C-alpha positions as CSV (number, residue, x, y, z in Angstrom):
1,M,178.1,73.2,121.2
2,L,176.0,75.0,123.9
3,K,173.0,73.3,122.4
4,S,174.5,70.0,122.7
5,L,175.7,70.6,126.3
6,L,172.2,71.6,127.2
7,Q,170.8,68.5,125.8
8,K,173.2,66.3,127.8
9,L,172.3,68.3,130.9
10,G,168.7,67.9,130.2
11,L,169.0,64.1,129.7
12,I,170.9,63.9,133.0
13,L,168.4,65.8,134.9
14,G,165.5,63.7,133.3
15,G,167.2,60.6,134.3
16,I,167.7,62.0,137.9
17,L,164.1,62.9,137.9
18,I,162.9,59.5,136.6
19,A,165.1,57.7,139.2
20,F,163.8,59.8,142.0
21,V,160.2,58.9,140.8
22,I,160.9,55.3,140.7
23,A,162.5,55.5,144.3
24,E,159.6,57.3,145.4
25,I,157.2,54.8,144.2
26,A,159.5,51.8,145.7
27,V,159.8,53.4,149.2
28,R,155.9,54.0,149.4
29,V,154.9,50.5,148.1
30,F,157.4,48.6,150.3
31,N,156.8,51.0,153.3
32,L,160.5,51.5,153.8
33,A,160.5,54.9,155.1
34,P,159.8,55.6,158.8
35,A,156.3,57.0,159.9
36,E,156.7,60.9,160.0
37,F,154.4,62.3,162.6
38,Y,155.6,66.0,162.7
39,T,155.0,69.0,160.7
40,Y,156.1,72.6,160.7
41,D,154.3,75.1,163.1
42,P,154.7,78.9,163.1
43,Y,154.3,79.3,166.9
44,V,156.5,76.5,168.2
45,G,158.6,75.3,165.2
46,W,157.0,71.9,164.9
47,K,154.3,69.7,166.4
48,M,152.6,66.4,165.6
49,K,150.3,66.4,162.6
50,P,146.6,66.5,163.3
51,H,145.4,62.9,163.0
52,A,148.9,61.5,162.6
53,Y,148.9,57.8,162.6
54,G,151.6,55.0,162.5
55,W,153.9,52.8,164.5
56,Q,156.9,54.0,166.3
57,T,159.3,50.9,166.7
58,H,163.0,52.3,167.2
59,E,162.4,52.7,170.9
60,G,159.9,50.5,172.5
61,N,157.0,49.7,170.2
62,A,153.6,51.6,169.9
63,L,150.8,52.7,167.6
64,I,150.6,56.4,167.7
65,E,147.4,58.2,166.9
66,A,146.9,62.0,167.2
67,N,143.8,63.9,167.8
68,R,142.6,67.0,165.8
69,D,145.2,69.3,167.5
70,G,148.0,67.1,167.0
71,F,148.5,65.5,170.4
72,R,148.3,61.9,171.6
73,G,144.8,61.1,172.9
74,P,141.0,61.4,172.0
75,D,139.3,64.5,170.5
76,Y,138.1,66.2,173.7
77,A,135.0,68.5,173.7
78,V,136.1,72.1,173.9
79,Q,133.1,72.8,176.4
80,K,134.1,71.0,179.5
81,P,131.4,68.5,180.4
82,P,129.7,69.3,183.9
83,G,131.4,67.7,186.8
84,T,134.8,67.0,185.0
85,L,138.1,67.6,186.5
86,R,140.2,68.6,183.5
87,I,144.1,68.5,183.8
88,A,146.5,69.6,181.1
89,V,149.8,68.2,181.1
90,L,152.6,70.2,179.1
91,G,155.9,68.5,178.4
92,D,158.5,67.0,176.0
93,S,159.0,63.5,174.6
94,F,158.5,61.9,178.1
95,T,155.1,63.2,178.1
96,E,154.1,62.5,174.5
97,A,155.5,59.0,175.2
98,Q,155.7,57.4,171.7
99,H,157.4,54.5,173.3
100,V,154.5,52.9,175.0
101,A,150.9,52.5,174.1
102,F,148.6,55.4,175.0
103,E,146.8,53.8,177.7
104,D,150.3,53.1,179.5
105,T,151.4,56.8,179.4
106,F,151.8,58.4,182.8
107,C,149.0,61.0,182.0
108,Q,146.5,57.9,181.5
109,V,147.8,56.1,184.6
110,A,147.2,59.3,186.5
111,Q,143.9,59.8,184.9
112,R,142.8,56.2,186.2
113,D,144.2,56.8,189.5
114,L,142.0,60.0,190.1
115,A,138.9,58.5,188.2
116,S,138.9,55.6,190.6
117,Q,138.3,58.1,193.6
118,T,135.2,59.7,191.8
119,P,132.9,60.9,192.8
120,F,134.7,63.3,194.9
121,A,134.3,66.9,196.3
122,V,136.6,69.8,197.1
123,G,135.8,72.9,198.8
124,G,133.5,73.6,201.7
125,D,134.1,75.3,204.9
126,G,132.7,78.6,203.5
127,R,134.4,78.0,200.2
128,P,132.6,77.0,197.0
129,Q,132.3,73.2,196.8
130,R,132.8,71.3,193.5
131,L,131.9,67.8,192.9
132,F,133.9,66.0,190.4
133,T,132.2,62.7,188.8
134,N,134.7,62.5,185.7
135,V,138.5,63.1,185.1
136,E,140.2,64.0,182.0
137,V,144.1,64.2,181.9
138,M,144.9,65.8,178.6
139,N,148.4,65.0,177.1
140,F,150.0,68.2,175.4
141,G,153.5,66.8,175.2
142,C,155.6,66.8,172.1
143,D,159.0,65.5,171.2
144,G,162.1,67.9,171.7
145,Y,160.2,70.7,173.4
146,G,161.7,73.0,175.9
147,T,159.6,75.2,178.2
148,T,159.2,78.2,175.8
149,Q,157.3,75.8,173.3
150,E,155.4,74.4,176.2
151,L,154.4,78.0,177.3
152,E,153.3,78.7,173.7
153,I,151.2,75.4,173.7
154,L,149.5,76.6,176.6
155,R,148.7,79.8,175.2
156,H,147.4,78.6,171.6
157,W,146.0,75.2,172.3
158,V,145.3,74.7,176.0
159,W,143.2,77.5,177.4
160,K,140.3,76.8,175.1
161,Y,139.8,73.7,177.0
162,S,139.5,75.6,180.4
163,P,141.6,73.2,182.5
164,D,141.3,73.1,186.3
165,V,145.0,72.0,186.6
166,V,148.1,72.7,184.5
167,V,151.1,70.4,185.0
168,L,154.5,71.2,183.6
169,A,156.5,68.2,183.2
170,F,160.1,69.4,183.4
171,F,162.7,66.9,182.2
172,N,165.9,67.4,183.9
173,G,167.9,65.9,181.2
174,N,167.7,68.6,178.6
175,D,165.1,71.1,179.2
176,V,167.5,73.7,180.6
177,R,169.6,73.5,177.3
178,N,166.4,73.5,175.3
179,N,165.5,76.9,176.7
180,S,168.9,78.5,175.9
181,V,169.3,80.2,172.5
182,V,173.1,79.7,173.1
183,L,173.2,76.2,174.2
184,E,170.6,74.6,172.0
185,S,171.8,73.4,168.6
186,D,168.2,73.0,167.0
187,K,167.1,76.8,166.6
188,C,163.9,76.0,164.7
189,R,161.9,77.0,167.8
190,P,161.1,80.1,170.0
191,F,163.3,81.1,172.7
192,F,162.9,83.6,175.6
193,V,165.8,85.8,175.9
194,H,166.7,88.8,178.1
195,R,166.5,92.3,176.4
196,D,166.7,95.4,178.4
197,G,166.2,93.6,181.6
198,R,163.1,91.9,180.3
199,L,162.4,88.4,179.2
200,V,160.9,88.4,175.6
201,L,160.5,86.0,172.8
202,G,163.7,86.1,170.6
203,G,166.3,84.1,168.6
204,P,166.5,83.5,164.9
205,F,163.2,81.7,164.6
206,E,161.4,84.9,166.0
207,D,163.7,87.7,164.5
208,S,164.5,86.1,160.9
209,W,161.9,85.3,158.4
210,S,164.5,83.7,156.2
211,F,165.4,81.4,159.0
212,R,161.8,80.6,159.8
213,T,161.5,79.7,156.1
214,H,164.3,77.3,156.4
215,C,162.6,75.7,159.3
216,M,159.4,75.3,157.4
217,M,161.2,73.8,154.3
218,R,163.0,71.2,156.7
219,F,159.4,69.7,157.3
220,E,157.9,70.3,154.0
221,T,160.6,68.1,152.1
222,R,159.3,65.4,154.3
223,H,156.2,64.9,151.9
224,S,158.8,63.1,149.9
225,Q,159.1,59.5,151.4
226,V,162.7,59.1,149.7
227,L,163.7,62.4,151.5
228,N,162.0,61.2,154.6
229,L,164.2,58.0,154.5
230,L,167.2,59.9,153.9
231,G,166.4,62.4,156.4
232,S,166.0,60.0,159.3
233,G,169.5,58.8,158.9
234,H,170.7,62.5,158.8
235,Q,168.6,63.4,161.8
236,L,170.1,60.3,163.8
237,T,173.6,61.4,162.7
238,H,172.9,65.0,163.8
239,L,171.4,63.9,167.1
240,L,174.4,61.8,168.1
241,H,176.9,64.4,167.1
242,G,175.0,66.9,168.8
243,G,174.8,64.8,172.0
244,L,178.5,64.1,172.0
245,A,179.3,67.7,171.4
246,T,177.1,69.0,174.1
247,S,177.9,66.5,176.8
248,H,181.4,65.3,176.2
249,P,183.4,67.3,173.6
250,A,186.5,65.5,174.3
251,A,185.3,62.1,175.6
252,A,188.0,59.5,174.8
253,K,187.5,56.9,177.7
254,P,184.6,54.4,177.9
255,L,181.8,56.4,179.4
256,P,180.1,55.1,182.5
257,H,176.6,53.7,182.6
258,G,174.1,56.5,182.7
259,V,175.8,58.9,180.2
260,E,173.3,59.5,177.5
261,L,173.9,61.1,174.1
262,G,171.7,64.2,173.8
263,L,171.4,64.8,177.6
264,N,173.5,67.2,179.6
265,D,175.5,65.8,182.6
266,V,176.4,69.3,183.6
267,I,172.8,69.7,184.9
268,F,173.6,67.8,188.1
269,A,176.0,70.3,189.7
270,P,175.6,74.3,190.0
271,P,176.1,76.0,186.5
272,A,179.9,76.8,185.9
273,T,179.7,79.0,182.8
274,D,177.8,82.1,182.0
275,A,176.0,80.3,179.3
276,W,174.5,77.7,181.7
277,R,173.8,80.4,184.3
278,E,171.8,82.3,181.8
279,A,170.0,79.0,180.8
280,W,169.0,78.4,184.3
281,S,167.9,82.0,184.7
282,V,165.7,82.0,181.7
283,S,164.3,78.5,182.6
284,E,163.3,79.6,186.1
285,E,161.8,82.8,184.8
286,Q,159.8,81.1,182.2
287,I,158.4,78.6,184.9
288,D,157.3,81.6,187.1
289,L,155.8,83.3,184.0
290,M,153.7,80.0,183.4
291,N,152.8,79.9,187.0
292,R,151.4,83.6,187.0
293,E,149.6,82.9,183.7
294,V,148.0,79.7,185.0
295,T,147.0,81.5,188.5
296,A,145.5,84.4,186.2
297,H,143.4,81.7,184.4
298,R,142.1,80.6,188.1
299,A,143.7,77.2,187.5
300,L,146.0,75.2,189.7
301,F,149.8,75.0,188.7
302,L,152.1,72.0,189.5
303,V,155.6,71.4,188.0
304,A,156.6,67.8,188.1
305,T,160.4,67.2,187.6
306,L,161.1,64.1,185.5
307,A,163.8,61.6,186.2
308,T,166.7,60.7,184.0
309,G,167.9,57.2,183.6
310,I,170.7,57.4,186.1
311,Q,168.5,59.3,188.7
312,D,166.3,56.4,189.3
313,D,168.8,53.6,188.4
314,P,168.3,50.6,190.9
315,K,172.0,50.1,191.3
316,P,173.9,52.5,193.8
317,V,177.2,51.5,192.3
318,F,176.3,52.9,188.9
319,R,175.0,56.0,190.5
320,E,178.1,56.5,192.3
321,K,180.5,56.0,189.4
322,Y,178.2,58.4,187.4
323,M,178.4,61.1,189.9
324,K,182.3,60.7,190.1
325,F,182.4,60.9,186.4
326,V,180.3,64.3,186.3
327,H,181.9,65.6,189.5
328,S,178.5,65.9,191.4
329,D,177.8,65.2,194.8
330,N,174.0,65.4,194.4
331,L,171.9,63.8,191.6
332,F,169.0,65.6,192.7
333,Y,170.4,69.2,192.1
334,P,167.9,70.2,189.5
335,D,164.9,68.9,191.4
336,D,166.1,70.6,194.5
337,R,166.3,74.0,192.5
338,I,163.0,73.7,191.0
339,R,161.6,72.9,194.3
340,E,163.1,75.9,195.9
341,L,161.7,78.1,193.0
342,G,158.2,76.8,193.9
343,E,158.7,77.6,197.5
344,Q,159.9,81.1,196.5
345,H,156.9,81.7,194.1
346,G,154.3,79.7,195.7
347,F,153.5,76.9,193.3
348,A,153.6,73.4,193.8
349,V,156.2,71.0,192.9
350,L,156.5,67.2,192.6
351,N,160.1,65.9,192.5
352,L,159.7,62.4,190.8
353,P,163.3,61.1,190.7
354,K,163.8,60.3,194.4
355,P,160.6,58.2,194.8
356,M,161.2,56.6,191.6
357,Q,164.8,55.8,192.6
358,E,163.5,54.3,195.8
359,Y,160.9,52.2,193.9
360,A,163.6,51.0,191.4
361,E,166.1,50.0,194.3
362,A,163.4,48.2,196.2
363,H,162.1,46.3,193.3
364,Q,165.5,46.0,191.4
365,V,164.0,47.2,188.2
366,Y,164.9,49.4,185.5
367,L,162.2,52.1,184.7
368,H,163.9,53.2,181.6
369,G,164.7,51.2,178.5
370,F,162.9,48.5,176.3
371,A,163.6,45.1,174.8
372,N,165.1,46.8,171.8
373,T,167.4,49.4,173.6
374,S,169.7,49.3,176.7
375,P,168.2,48.9,179.9
376,G,168.3,51.9,182.2
377,L,168.7,54.4,179.4
378,G,166.3,56.4,177.1
379,H,162.5,56.9,178.0
380,W,160.4,55.5,180.7
381,N,159.1,51.9,180.0
382,V,155.6,50.9,180.9
383,E,156.6,50.3,184.6
384,G,158.3,53.8,184.6
385,H,155.0,55.4,183.5
386,Q,153.1,53.5,185.9
387,V,155.2,54.5,189.0
388,A,155.2,58.4,187.7
389,G,151.6,58.3,186.9
390,T,150.5,57.0,190.4
391,L,152.6,59.5,192.0
392,L,151.3,62.3,189.8
393,G,147.7,61.4,190.5
394,E,148.3,61.3,194.4
395,R,150.0,64.8,194.1
396,I,147.3,66.3,192.0
397,R,144.6,65.0,194.5
398,Q,146.6,66.5,197.4
399,L,146.9,69.8,195.5
400,L,143.1,69.8,195.0
401,D,142.6,69.3,198.7
402,D,145.1,71.8,199.7
403,S,143.5,74.5,197.6
404,A,140.1,73.7,199.1
405,R,141.1,74.4,202.6
406,P,140.4,77.8,204.0
407,Q,143.5,80.0,204.0
408,P,144.7,81.4,207.3
409,A,144.2,84.9,207.9
410,P,147.0,87.2,207.4
411,P,148.9,88.3,210.6
412,D,147.7,91.3,212.3
413,Q,150.1,94.1,211.1
414,S,148.5,96.9,213.2
415,G,150.6,96.2,216.3
416,E,147.5,96.2,218.5
417,S,146.7,93.4,220.8
418,G,143.4,92.2,221.5
C-alpha cells in the first residue's frame, strides 16, 4: 500500500514538474513575464543587475540599460579624466527614473545644463583654481531605496569614482518611512538604529543570517520566468496593501486627489507618534553622517528634496483639499525641516517642491504622471525631470561658485581692539 501511495505521489510530482517546465518554456517563448531588473545584494538588499536590459512599460515607457555597476548610465572610467567635474547623485526610484528615457532624466538634464557652461573655472583669489572642460553626472539611484541604502551605495560604489560633488536626492513621500525599522514593511534592507545612544547598522537584515537568506531567496526565485510572472502580481498586491495600511488604515471615504498608495501623508505635519519621531531623528542623523563623510573626502555635499505629486500640483483647490484631509497647514514641512538641518550642520540644501509648484501653476501642467497613468500622480514625467534637472544644475553651479570664494576670517576672540 505504501509503495502504491509513493508511486501515485511520484506521478503527481512528475506531472507538476512537467507542467512547470512547459509553462516556463511558454512564458519565455511568448515573453509574458515582465522584465526583471533587480538582484539580491548583501550590502543594500537589492540593486539593479549589472548590464540589465529591457523595457519598462507599467508607468511611462522607457528602455532600461544598466552599466557594469548596475546603475542607469554608461560605464564610467574609474580614473576621473582631467578637467572633469564629476557629480554623483544618490536616490530612489525618482533618481533611477525608469519611467523616462535615460537622456530625459533629471541627472542628464543637469549634466547638459552644466556642460553648456564649460569651460568654466572655480577658485582663484588665493585659492587653488580648477578649470572644468567636461561634466559627468552619475546616476546611482535605485528603486525603493532609503537613506541607509544610499549611504551604503556611497561607501561601496561611489567613492572609487572620486566625485567632486555628492547629491542626496531625498524623496519626501517615503524616505523617512524607508529609514525606520519599525515603520518600513519591507525589511530586506539595512537600517540605522539607535543603540546605547549611538547610530549603528541594525535590523533583521543585519542581525539575522536566516532573514538575510530569506531576502536572497526572494530574488533568486526570479530566475524562473513563471515565478517572476506570478511574483509581479504578488508584489503589486503587497505594495497596494502596504500603501493603504501605512497611509490610511481605516480609509472608507473617497480619497482626495494627491493621496498616493505607498506614500505617507503624515509627512506634511510634525510627527505625532514615537515611531515617526524616531524615524525623523534617524533620517536626520544619517543625512548629517553622509555630510560628514562627503566632507572628509573633500567633496561638496548637496541635499535636494524632491516633490510629491500634490506638492507641485498646478491646481490650488486640489492642494487645499488635500491639506484639509491630512490636517496640514504646510505642504513644505519636510522640505523646511531638511533646510533647517542643513543650516544647522552647514551643508547646502535645494528644496525643489516650491519652485516646481510655481512652474506647474504658471504653465498649468502636471509634472507627474504619464499617458498610461493618472495625471499628477506617481513619478515625474519628462517635463518634471526637465524642470528639476534645470534647477539642480543651477544650484550645483552656485555651490561650486560659493565654495570657491575666500572664506571670511573668524571673528577676533581676544577682546583686543586695533
